[in-house]
All heavy atoms as atom14 arrays in JSON, in Angstrom:
{
  "sequence": "MFKKILAGLALIGVFGSFAGCNTVDGMGRDLGVAGQATSDTARDVGKKM",
  "atom14_mask": [
    [1, 1, 1, 1, 1, 1, 1, 1, 0, 0, 0, 0, 0, 0],
    [1, 1, 1, 1, 1, 1, 1, 1, 1, 1, 1, 0, 0, 0],
    [1, 1, 1, 1, 1, 1, 1, 1, 1, 0, 0, 0, 0, 0],
    [1, 1, 1, 1, 1, 1, 1, 1, 1, 0, 0, 0, 0, 0],
    [1, 1, 1, 1, 1, 1, 1, 1, 0, 0, 0, 0, 0, 0],
    [1, 1, 1, 1, 1, 1, 1, 1, 0, 0, 0, 0, 0, 0],
    [1, 1, 1, 1, 1, 0, 0, 0, 0, 0, 0, 0, 0, 0],
    [1, 1, 1, 1, 0, 0, 0, 0, 0, 0, 0, 0, 0, 0],
    [1, 1, 1, 1, 1, 1, 1, 1, 0, 0, 0, 0, 0, 0],
    [1, 1, 1, 1, 1, 0, 0, 0, 0, 0, 0, 0, 0, 0],
    [1, 1, 1, 1, 1, 1, 1, 1, 0, 0, 0, 0, 0, 0],
    [1, 1, 1, 1, 1, 1, 1, 1, 0, 0, 0, 0, 0, 0],
    [1, 1, 1, 1, 0, 0, 0, 0, 0, 0, 0, 0, 0, 0],
    [1, 1, 1, 1, 1, 1, 1, 0, 0, 0, 0, 0, 0, 0],
    [1, 1, 1, 1, 1, 1, 1, 1, 1, 1, 1, 0, 0, 0],
    [1, 1, 1, 1, 0, 0, 0, 0, 0, 0, 0, 0, 0, 0],
    [1, 1, 1, 1, 1, 1, 0, 0, 0, 0, 0, 0, 0, 0],
    [1, 1, 1, 1, 1, 1, 1, 1, 1, 1, 1, 0, 0, 0],
    [1, 1, 1, 1, 1, 0, 0, 0, 0, 0, 0, 0, 0, 0],
    [1, 1, 1, 1, 0, 0, 0, 0, 0, 0, 0, 0, 0, 0],
    [1, 1, 1, 1, 1, 1, 0, 0, 0, 0, 0, 0, 0, 0],
    [1, 1, 1, 1, 1, 1, 1, 1, 0, 0, 0, 0, 0, 0],
    [1, 1, 1, 1, 1, 1, 1, 0, 0, 0, 0, 0, 0, 0],
    [1, 1, 1, 1, 1, 1, 1, 0, 0, 0, 0, 0, 0, 0],
    [1, 1, 1, 1, 1, 1, 1, 1, 0, 0, 0, 0, 0, 0],
    [1, 1, 1, 1, 0, 0, 0, 0, 0, 0, 0, 0, 0, 0],
    [1, 1, 1, 1, 1, 1, 1, 1, 0, 0, 0, 0, 0, 0],
    [1, 1, 1, 1, 0, 0, 0, 0, 0, 0, 0, 0, 0, 0],
    [1, 1, 1, 1, 1, 1, 1, 1, 1, 1, 1, 0, 0, 0],
    [1, 1, 1, 1, 1, 1, 1, 1, 0, 0, 0, 0, 0, 0],
    [1, 1, 1, 1, 1, 1, 1, 1, 0, 0, 0, 0, 0, 0],
    [1, 1, 1, 1, 0, 0, 0, 0, 0, 0, 0, 0, 0, 0],
    [1, 1, 1, 1, 1, 1, 1, 0, 0, 0, 0, 0, 0, 0],
    [1, 1, 1, 1, 1, 0, 0, 0, 0, 0, 0, 0, 0, 0],
    [1, 1, 1, 1, 0, 0, 0, 0, 0, 0, 0, 0, 0, 0],
    [1, 1, 1, 1, 1, 1, 1, 1, 1, 0, 0, 0, 0, 0],
    [1, 1, 1, 1, 1, 0, 0, 0, 0, 0, 0, 0, 0, 0],
    [1, 1, 1, 1, 1, 1, 1, 0, 0, 0, 0, 0, 0, 0],
    [1, 1, 1, 1, 1, 1, 0, 0, 0, 0, 0, 0, 0, 0],
    [1, 1, 1, 1, 1, 1, 1, 1, 0, 0, 0, 0, 0, 0],
    [1, 1, 1, 1, 1, 1, 1, 0, 0, 0, 0, 0, 0, 0],
    [1, 1, 1, 1, 1, 0, 0, 0, 0, 0, 0, 0, 0, 0],
    [1, 1, 1, 1, 1, 1, 1, 1, 1, 1, 1, 0, 0, 0],
    [1, 1, 1, 1, 1, 1, 1, 1, 0, 0, 0, 0, 0, 0],
    [1, 1, 1, 1, 1, 1, 1, 0, 0, 0, 0, 0, 0, 0],
    [1, 1, 1, 1, 0, 0, 0, 0, 0, 0, 0, 0, 0, 0],
    [1, 1, 1, 1, 1, 1, 1, 1, 1, 0, 0, 0, 0, 0],
    [1, 1, 1, 1, 1, 1, 1, 1, 1, 0, 0, 0, 0, 0],
    [1, 1, 1, 1, 1, 1, 1, 1, 0, 0, 0, 0, 0, 0]
  ],
  "atom14_positions": [
    [[255.58, 73.94, 66.2], [255.15, 74.32, 64.89], [253.62, 74.72, 64.95], [253.26, 75.67, 64.43], [255.44, 73.22, 63.86], [255.04, 73.57, 62.51], [256.02, 74.88, 61.8], [255.47, 74.84, 60.2], [0.0, 0.0, 0.0], [0.0, 0.0, 0.0], [0.0, 0.0, 0.0], [0.0, 0.0, 0.0], [0.0, 0.0, 0.0], [0.0, 0.0, 0.0]],
    [[252.84, 73.8, 65.48], [251.4, 74.03, 65.59], [251.04, 75.27, 66.4], [250.23, 76.06, 66.03], [250.71, 72.81, 66.16], [249.22, 72.95, 66.31], [248.4, 72.9, 65.13], [248.63, 73.19, 67.54], [247.08, 73.1, 65.21], [247.26, 73.34, 67.68], [246.44, 73.21, 66.36], [0.0, 0.0, 0.0], [0.0, 0.0, 0.0], [0.0, 0.0, 0.0]],
    [[251.82, 75.47, 67.47], [251.62, 76.64, 68.37], [251.83, 77.95, 67.64], [251.21, 78.89, 67.75], [252.45, 76.54, 69.6], [251.95, 75.54, 70.61], [252.73, 75.53, 71.85], [252.27, 74.51, 72.82], [253.02, 74.51, 74.08], [0.0, 0.0, 0.0], [0.0, 0.0, 0.0], [0.0, 0.0, 0.0], [0.0, 0.0, 0.0], [0.0, 0.0, 0.0]],
    [[252.82, 77.94, 66.73], [253.22, 79.1, 65.95], [252.15, 79.45, 64.95], [251.76, 80.61, 64.8], [254.57, 78.99, 65.25], [255.8, 79.04, 66.17], [257.1, 78.85, 65.37], [258.24, 78.93, 66.34], [259.51, 78.79, 65.63], [0.0, 0.0, 0.0], [0.0, 0.0, 0.0], [0.0, 0.0, 0.0], [0.0, 0.0, 0.0], [0.0, 0.0, 0.0]],
    [[251.57, 78.42, 64.34], [250.48, 78.62, 63.42], [249.28, 79.16, 64.05], [248.62, 80.07, 63.61], [250.19, 77.29, 62.64], [251.34, 76.91, 61.71], [248.89, 77.41, 61.79], [251.25, 75.5, 61.1], [0.0, 0.0, 0.0], [0.0, 0.0, 0.0], [0.0, 0.0, 0.0], [0.0, 0.0, 0.0], [0.0, 0.0, 0.0], [0.0, 0.0, 0.0]],
    [[248.96, 78.49, 65.14], [247.83, 78.92, 65.98], [247.95, 80.42, 66.52], [246.99, 81.2, 66.39], [247.58, 78.04, 67.2], [246.35, 78.19, 68.07], [245.1, 78.02, 67.14], [246.3, 77.28, 69.18], [0.0, 0.0, 0.0], [0.0, 0.0, 0.0], [0.0, 0.0, 0.0], [0.0, 0.0, 0.0], [0.0, 0.0, 0.0], [0.0, 0.0, 0.0]],
    [[249.15, 80.74, 66.98], [249.41, 82.1, 67.39], [249.23, 83.12, 66.2], [248.73, 84.18, 66.41], [250.8, 82.24, 68.02], [0.0, 0.0, 0.0], [0.0, 0.0, 0.0], [0.0, 0.0, 0.0], [0.0, 0.0, 0.0], [0.0, 0.0, 0.0], [0.0, 0.0, 0.0], [0.0, 0.0, 0.0], [0.0, 0.0, 0.0], [0.0, 0.0, 0.0]],
    [[249.74, 82.72, 65.05], [249.62, 83.57, 63.9], [248.14, 83.79, 63.45], [247.63, 84.9, 63.21], [0.0, 0.0, 0.0], [0.0, 0.0, 0.0], [0.0, 0.0, 0.0], [0.0, 0.0, 0.0], [0.0, 0.0, 0.0], [0.0, 0.0, 0.0], [0.0, 0.0, 0.0], [0.0, 0.0, 0.0], [0.0, 0.0, 0.0], [0.0, 0.0, 0.0]],
    [[247.39, 82.67, 63.59], [245.94, 82.86, 63.22], [245.23, 83.73, 64.25], [244.34, 84.5, 63.89], [245.3, 81.46, 63.16], [245.74, 80.62, 61.96], [245.12, 79.22, 62.09], [245.29, 81.25, 60.7], [0.0, 0.0, 0.0], [0.0, 0.0, 0.0], [0.0, 0.0, 0.0], [0.0, 0.0, 0.0], [0.0, 0.0, 0.0], [0.0, 0.0, 0.0]],
    [[245.6, 83.64, 65.45], [244.98, 84.36, 66.54], [245.31, 85.87, 66.37], [244.46, 86.75, 66.46], [245.54, 83.95, 67.96], [0.0, 0.0, 0.0], [0.0, 0.0, 0.0], [0.0, 0.0, 0.0], [0.0, 0.0, 0.0], [0.0, 0.0, 0.0], [0.0, 0.0, 0.0], [0.0, 0.0, 0.0], [0.0, 0.0, 0.0], [0.0, 0.0, 0.0]],
    [[246.55, 86.19, 65.97], [246.92, 87.58, 65.69], [246.08, 88.15, 64.5], [245.61, 89.27, 64.51], [248.4, 87.68, 65.43], [249.29, 87.71, 66.65], [250.76, 87.68, 66.24], [249.01, 88.82, 67.56], [0.0, 0.0, 0.0], [0.0, 0.0, 0.0], [0.0, 0.0, 0.0], [0.0, 0.0, 0.0], [0.0, 0.0, 0.0], [0.0, 0.0, 0.0]],
    [[245.98, 87.28, 63.51], [245.18, 87.74, 62.33], [243.67, 88.08, 62.78], [243.07, 89.04, 62.3], [245.21, 86.66, 61.2], [246.67, 86.65, 60.58], [244.21, 86.99, 60.13], [246.88, 85.51, 59.64], [0.0, 0.0, 0.0], [0.0, 0.0, 0.0], [0.0, 0.0, 0.0], [0.0, 0.0, 0.0], [0.0, 0.0, 0.0], [0.0, 0.0, 0.0]],
    [[243.2, 87.19, 63.57], [241.85, 87.4, 64.11], [241.65, 88.66, 64.91], [240.66, 89.42, 64.75], [0.0, 0.0, 0.0], [0.0, 0.0, 0.0], [0.0, 0.0, 0.0], [0.0, 0.0, 0.0], [0.0, 0.0, 0.0], [0.0, 0.0, 0.0], [0.0, 0.0, 0.0], [0.0, 0.0, 0.0], [0.0, 0.0, 0.0], [0.0, 0.0, 0.0]],
    [[242.75, 88.97, 65.77], [242.62, 90.06, 66.57], [242.71, 91.4, 65.69], [241.92, 92.34, 65.86], [243.81, 90.11, 67.63], [243.99, 91.54, 68.29], [243.55, 89.12, 68.65], [0.0, 0.0, 0.0], [0.0, 0.0, 0.0], [0.0, 0.0, 0.0], [0.0, 0.0, 0.0], [0.0, 0.0, 0.0], [0.0, 0.0, 0.0], [0.0, 0.0, 0.0]],
    [[243.66, 91.43, 64.85], [243.83, 92.53, 63.91], [242.62, 92.73, 62.99], [242.16, 93.84, 62.64], [245.1, 92.51, 63.14], [246.37, 92.83, 63.95], [247.36, 91.87, 64.06], [246.42, 94.02, 64.68], [248.44, 92.04, 64.85], [247.56, 94.23, 65.53], [248.51, 93.34, 65.64], [0.0, 0.0, 0.0], [0.0, 0.0, 0.0], [0.0, 0.0, 0.0]],
    [[242.01, 91.66, 62.59], [240.85, 91.66, 61.76], [239.68, 92.29, 62.54], [238.87, 93.05, 61.98], [0.0, 0.0, 0.0], [0.0, 0.0, 0.0], [0.0, 0.0, 0.0], [0.0, 0.0, 0.0], [0.0, 0.0, 0.0], [0.0, 0.0, 0.0], [0.0, 0.0, 0.0], [0.0, 0.0, 0.0], [0.0, 0.0, 0.0], [0.0, 0.0, 0.0]],
    [[239.51, 91.93, 63.78], [238.45, 92.53, 64.61], [238.61, 93.96, 64.77], [237.74, 94.79, 64.85], [238.28, 91.74, 65.96], [239.47, 91.99, 66.78], [0.0, 0.0, 0.0], [0.0, 0.0, 0.0], [0.0, 0.0, 0.0], [0.0, 0.0, 0.0], [0.0, 0.0, 0.0], [0.0, 0.0, 0.0], [0.0, 0.0, 0.0], [0.0, 0.0, 0.0]],
    [[239.92, 94.38, 64.97], [240.2, 95.87, 65.14], [239.89, 96.58, 63.77], [239.35, 97.69, 63.82], [241.7, 96.06, 65.44], [242.03, 95.7, 66.83], [243.31, 95.3, 67.17], [241.15, 95.78, 67.93], [243.71, 94.97, 68.39], [241.44, 95.42, 69.21], [242.77, 95.03, 69.44], [0.0, 0.0, 0.0], [0.0, 0.0, 0.0], [0.0, 0.0, 0.0]],
    [[240.11, 96.0, 62.67], [239.83, 96.6, 61.37], [238.36, 96.7, 61.18], [237.88, 97.72, 60.63], [240.38, 95.8, 60.27], [0.0, 0.0, 0.0], [0.0, 0.0, 0.0], [0.0, 0.0, 0.0], [0.0, 0.0, 0.0], [0.0, 0.0, 0.0], [0.0, 0.0, 0.0], [0.0, 0.0, 0.0], [0.0, 0.0, 0.0], [0.0, 0.0, 0.0]],
    [[237.58, 95.82, 61.76], [236.09, 95.93, 61.65], [235.49, 96.99, 62.54], [234.38, 97.47, 62.35], [0.0, 0.0, 0.0], [0.0, 0.0, 0.0], [0.0, 0.0, 0.0], [0.0, 0.0, 0.0], [0.0, 0.0, 0.0], [0.0, 0.0, 0.0], [0.0, 0.0, 0.0], [0.0, 0.0, 0.0], [0.0, 0.0, 0.0], [0.0, 0.0, 0.0]],
    [[236.24, 97.43, 63.55], [235.79, 98.44, 64.41], [236.53, 99.71, 64.18], [237.77, 99.81, 64.38], [236.08, 98.09, 65.88], [235.39, 96.49, 66.39], [0.0, 0.0, 0.0], [0.0, 0.0, 0.0], [0.0, 0.0, 0.0], [0.0, 0.0, 0.0], [0.0, 0.0, 0.0], [0.0, 0.0, 0.0], [0.0, 0.0, 0.0], [0.0, 0.0, 0.0]],
    [[235.9, 100.68, 63.48], [236.6, 101.85, 63.02], [237.11, 102.75, 64.21], [238.06, 103.53, 63.99], [235.75, 102.66, 62.07], [235.51, 101.85, 60.78], [236.37, 101.12, 60.35], [234.37, 102.06, 60.21], [0.0, 0.0, 0.0], [0.0, 0.0, 0.0], [0.0, 0.0, 0.0], [0.0, 0.0, 0.0], [0.0, 0.0, 0.0], [0.0, 0.0, 0.0]],
    [[236.48, 102.65, 65.26], [236.87, 103.52, 66.36], [236.97, 102.7, 67.61], [236.43, 101.54, 67.77], [235.8, 104.65, 66.58], [234.58, 104.0, 66.95], [235.72, 105.47, 65.41], [0.0, 0.0, 0.0], [0.0, 0.0, 0.0], [0.0, 0.0, 0.0], [0.0, 0.0, 0.0], [0.0, 0.0, 0.0], [0.0, 0.0, 0.0], [0.0, 0.0, 0.0]],
    [[237.46, 103.24, 68.67], [237.5, 102.55, 69.94], [236.16, 102.37, 70.5], [235.83, 101.33, 71.1], [238.47, 103.4, 70.99], [238.4, 102.77, 72.37], [239.86, 103.44, 70.47], [0.0, 0.0, 0.0], [0.0, 0.0, 0.0], [0.0, 0.0, 0.0], [0.0, 0.0, 0.0], [0.0, 0.0, 0.0], [0.0, 0.0, 0.0], [0.0, 0.0, 0.0]],
    [[235.33, 103.33, 70.26], [233.9, 103.23, 70.76], [233.21, 102.09, 70.04], [232.47, 101.27, 70.72], [233.16, 104.54, 70.44], [231.7, 104.5, 70.86], [231.46, 104.07, 72.01], [230.86, 104.94, 70.0], [0.0, 0.0, 0.0], [0.0, 0.0, 0.0], [0.0, 0.0, 0.0], [0.0, 0.0, 0.0], [0.0, 0.0, 0.0], [0.0, 0.0, 0.0]],
    [[233.43, 101.92, 68.74], [232.89, 100.8, 67.96], [233.38, 99.49, 68.55], [232.65, 98.47, 68.6], [0.0, 0.0, 0.0], [0.0, 0.0, 0.0], [0.0, 0.0, 0.0], [0.0, 0.0, 0.0], [0.0, 0.0, 0.0], [0.0, 0.0, 0.0], [0.0, 0.0, 0.0], [0.0, 0.0, 0.0], [0.0, 0.0, 0.0], [0.0, 0.0, 0.0]],
    [[234.65, 99.42, 68.88], [235.24, 98.23, 69.4], [234.67, 97.87, 70.76], [234.3, 96.72, 71.03], [236.72, 98.34, 69.54], [237.4, 97.05, 70.01], [239.26, 97.15, 70.08], [239.46, 98.24, 71.4], [0.0, 0.0, 0.0], [0.0, 0.0, 0.0], [0.0, 0.0, 0.0], [0.0, 0.0, 0.0], [0.0, 0.0, 0.0], [0.0, 0.0, 0.0]],
    [[234.38, 98.94, 71.6], [233.75, 98.75, 72.81], [232.34, 98.2, 72.77], [231.91, 97.32, 73.45], [0.0, 0.0, 0.0], [0.0, 0.0, 0.0], [0.0, 0.0, 0.0], [0.0, 0.0, 0.0], [0.0, 0.0, 0.0], [0.0, 0.0, 0.0], [0.0, 0.0, 0.0], [0.0, 0.0, 0.0], [0.0, 0.0, 0.0], [0.0, 0.0, 0.0]],
    [[231.6, 98.72, 71.72], [230.3, 98.22, 71.54], [230.31, 96.74, 71.06], [229.56, 95.93, 71.52], [229.52, 99.1, 70.53], [228.96, 100.31, 71.12], [228.04, 101.0, 70.1], [228.87, 102.27, 69.76], [228.92, 102.83, 68.53], [228.17, 102.23, 67.58], [229.53, 103.88, 68.32], [0.0, 0.0, 0.0], [0.0, 0.0, 0.0], [0.0, 0.0, 0.0]],
    [[231.24, 96.4, 70.14], [231.33, 95.03, 69.63], [231.65, 94.08, 70.8], [231.03, 93.02, 70.93], [232.4, 95.01, 68.58], [231.96, 95.6, 67.3], [230.83, 95.94, 67.13], [232.81, 95.84, 66.39], [0.0, 0.0, 0.0], [0.0, 0.0, 0.0], [0.0, 0.0, 0.0], [0.0, 0.0, 0.0], [0.0, 0.0, 0.0], [0.0, 0.0, 0.0]],
    [[232.56, 94.49, 71.65], [232.95, 93.6, 72.79], [231.79, 93.41, 73.75], [231.56, 92.38, 74.28], [234.18, 94.18, 73.51], [235.46, 94.06, 72.76], [236.59, 94.75, 73.53], [235.89, 92.68, 72.41], [0.0, 0.0, 0.0], [0.0, 0.0, 0.0], [0.0, 0.0, 0.0], [0.0, 0.0, 0.0], [0.0, 0.0, 0.0], [0.0, 0.0, 0.0]],
    [[231.0, 94.56, 73.89], [229.82, 94.49, 74.77], [228.82, 93.54, 74.29], [228.18, 92.78, 75.0], [0.0, 0.0, 0.0], [0.0, 0.0, 0.0], [0.0, 0.0, 0.0], [0.0, 0.0, 0.0], [0.0, 0.0, 0.0], [0.0, 0.0, 0.0], [0.0, 0.0, 0.0], [0.0, 0.0, 0.0], [0.0, 0.0, 0.0], [0.0, 0.0, 0.0]],
    [[228.56, 93.51, 73.01], [227.57, 92.64, 72.36], [228.1, 91.24, 72.51], [227.28, 90.35, 72.82], [227.36, 93.01, 70.92], [226.61, 91.9, 70.16], [226.72, 94.31, 70.81], [0.0, 0.0, 0.0], [0.0, 0.0, 0.0], [0.0, 0.0, 0.0], [0.0, 0.0, 0.0], [0.0, 0.0, 0.0], [0.0, 0.0, 0.0], [0.0, 0.0, 0.0]],
    [[229.37, 90.98, 72.32], [229.9, 89.64, 72.46], [229.77, 89.15, 73.89], [229.43, 87.95, 74.2], [231.34, 89.57, 72.05], [0.0, 0.0, 0.0], [0.0, 0.0, 0.0], [0.0, 0.0, 0.0], [0.0, 0.0, 0.0], [0.0, 0.0, 0.0], [0.0, 0.0, 0.0], [0.0, 0.0, 0.0], [0.0, 0.0, 0.0], [0.0, 0.0, 0.0]],
    [[230.08, 90.02, 74.78], [229.88, 89.61, 76.22], [228.43, 89.34, 76.68], [228.26, 88.38, 77.33], [0.0, 0.0, 0.0], [0.0, 0.0, 0.0], [0.0, 0.0, 0.0], [0.0, 0.0, 0.0], [0.0, 0.0, 0.0], [0.0, 0.0, 0.0], [0.0, 0.0, 0.0], [0.0, 0.0, 0.0], [0.0, 0.0, 0.0], [0.0, 0.0, 0.0]],
    [[227.55, 90.11, 76.07], [226.13, 89.87, 76.33], [225.71, 88.56, 75.77], [224.98, 87.77, 76.38], [225.23, 90.99, 75.81], [223.79, 90.93, 76.15], [223.51, 90.98, 77.66], [224.15, 91.84, 78.33], [222.8, 90.1, 78.17], [0.0, 0.0, 0.0], [0.0, 0.0, 0.0], [0.0, 0.0, 0.0], [0.0, 0.0, 0.0], [0.0, 0.0, 0.0]],
    [[226.17, 88.22, 74.57], [225.84, 86.91, 73.92], [226.34, 85.77, 74.77], [225.68, 84.8, 74.96], [226.33, 86.91, 72.49], [0.0, 0.0, 0.0], [0.0, 0.0, 0.0], [0.0, 0.0, 0.0], [0.0, 0.0, 0.0], [0.0, 0.0, 0.0], [0.0, 0.0, 0.0], [0.0, 0.0, 0.0], [0.0, 0.0, 0.0], [0.0, 0.0, 0.0]],
    [[227.53, 85.93, 75.34], [228.18, 84.89, 76.09], [227.33, 84.68, 77.37], [227.08, 83.5, 77.78], [229.58, 85.19, 76.47], [230.35, 85.41, 75.27], [230.3, 84.12, 77.32], [0.0, 0.0, 0.0], [0.0, 0.0, 0.0], [0.0, 0.0, 0.0], [0.0, 0.0, 0.0], [0.0, 0.0, 0.0], [0.0, 0.0, 0.0], [0.0, 0.0, 0.0]],
    [[226.95, 85.81, 78.01], [226.15, 85.76, 79.2], [224.78, 85.13, 78.99], [224.32, 84.24, 79.8], [225.91, 87.15, 79.74], [227.15, 87.78, 80.22], [0.0, 0.0, 0.0], [0.0, 0.0, 0.0], [0.0, 0.0, 0.0], [0.0, 0.0, 0.0], [0.0, 0.0, 0.0], [0.0, 0.0, 0.0], [0.0, 0.0, 0.0], [0.0, 0.0, 0.0]],
    [[224.1, 85.44, 77.91], [222.82, 84.83, 77.57], [223.02, 83.3, 77.33], [222.11, 82.58, 77.77], [222.31, 85.56, 76.31], [221.9, 86.89, 76.55], [221.83, 87.44, 77.69], [221.66, 87.69, 75.52], [0.0, 0.0, 0.0], [0.0, 0.0, 0.0], [0.0, 0.0, 0.0], [0.0, 0.0, 0.0], [0.0, 0.0, 0.0], [0.0, 0.0, 0.0]],
    [[224.01, 82.95, 76.65], [224.27, 81.48, 76.38], [224.44, 80.73, 77.71], [223.87, 79.69, 77.86], [225.44, 81.29, 75.42], [225.13, 82.06, 74.23], [225.61, 79.9, 75.12], [0.0, 0.0, 0.0], [0.0, 0.0, 0.0], [0.0, 0.0, 0.0], [0.0, 0.0, 0.0], [0.0, 0.0, 0.0], [0.0, 0.0, 0.0], [0.0, 0.0, 0.0]],
    [[225.29, 81.38, 78.6], [225.51, 80.72, 79.88], [224.28, 80.59, 80.67], [224.06, 79.53, 81.3], [226.67, 81.43, 80.56], [0.0, 0.0, 0.0], [0.0, 0.0, 0.0], [0.0, 0.0, 0.0], [0.0, 0.0, 0.0], [0.0, 0.0, 0.0], [0.0, 0.0, 0.0], [0.0, 0.0, 0.0], [0.0, 0.0, 0.0], [0.0, 0.0, 0.0]],
    [[223.5, 81.61, 80.63], [222.22, 81.63, 81.35], [221.25, 80.51, 80.85], [220.7, 79.74, 81.56], [221.54, 82.92, 81.36], [220.34, 83.07, 82.29], [219.81, 84.44, 82.26], [220.98, 85.31, 82.13], [221.07, 86.45, 81.35], [220.24, 86.87, 80.82], [222.17, 87.14, 81.26], [0.0, 0.0, 0.0], [0.0, 0.0, 0.0], [0.0, 0.0, 0.0]],
    [[221.23, 80.42, 79.5], [220.32, 79.38, 78.89], [220.86, 77.92, 79.2], [220.02, 77.04, 79.5], [220.34, 79.59, 77.32], [219.6, 80.81, 76.89], [218.92, 81.43, 77.69], [219.84, 81.23, 75.71], [0.0, 0.0, 0.0], [0.0, 0.0, 0.0], [0.0, 0.0, 0.0], [0.0, 0.0, 0.0], [0.0, 0.0, 0.0], [0.0, 0.0, 0.0]],
    [[222.12, 77.75, 79.16], [222.72, 76.38, 79.55], [222.35, 76.16, 81.03], [222.02, 75.05, 81.36], [224.22, 76.39, 79.26], [224.87, 75.12, 79.84], [224.5, 76.47, 77.77], [0.0, 0.0, 0.0], [0.0, 0.0, 0.0], [0.0, 0.0, 0.0], [0.0, 0.0, 0.0], [0.0, 0.0, 0.0], [0.0, 0.0, 0.0], [0.0, 0.0, 0.0]],
    [[222.58, 77.16, 81.84], [222.27, 76.96, 83.26], [220.82, 76.6, 83.51], [220.55, 75.78, 84.46], [0.0, 0.0, 0.0], [0.0, 0.0, 0.0], [0.0, 0.0, 0.0], [0.0, 0.0, 0.0], [0.0, 0.0, 0.0], [0.0, 0.0, 0.0], [0.0, 0.0, 0.0], [0.0, 0.0, 0.0], [0.0, 0.0, 0.0], [0.0, 0.0, 0.0]],
    [[219.95, 77.1, 82.79], [218.47, 76.81, 82.96], [218.16, 75.4, 82.5], [217.23, 74.71, 83.04], [217.59, 77.78, 82.13], [217.52, 79.15, 82.69], [216.71, 80.06, 81.89], [216.69, 81.46, 82.39], [215.82, 82.36, 81.56], [0.0, 0.0, 0.0], [0.0, 0.0, 0.0], [0.0, 0.0, 0.0], [0.0, 0.0, 0.0], [0.0, 0.0, 0.0]],
    [[218.93, 74.9, 81.49], [218.69, 73.5, 80.98], [219.22, 72.44, 81.93], [218.84, 71.22, 81.79], [219.28, 73.35, 79.62], [218.5, 74.23, 78.55], [219.12, 74.01, 77.13], [218.43, 74.88, 76.22], [218.93, 74.7, 74.85], [0.0, 0.0, 0.0], [0.0, 0.0, 0.0], [0.0, 0.0, 0.0], [0.0, 0.0, 0.0], [0.0, 0.0, 0.0]],
    [[220.17, 72.84, 82.79], [220.77, 71.81, 83.71], [219.98, 71.43, 84.79], [219.19, 72.02, 85.43], [222.18, 72.29, 84.09], [223.11, 72.42, 82.92], [224.72, 72.94, 83.45], [225.48, 71.38, 83.5], [0.0, 0.0, 0.0], [0.0, 0.0, 0.0], [0.0, 0.0, 0.0], [0.0, 0.0, 0.0], [0.0, 0.0, 0.0], [0.0, 0.0, 0.0]]
  ]
}
């Protein structure tokens, strides 16, 4: 039951992110920004260790 709810919420999140990106180009830019933020965070954590 919990897995079904979680899967439903994940689908809503995916479709919501697609709605926020009006074009494929916009979606690519959004994913690029998210990837850069993840890389920056990982680098910062690595420096603190």
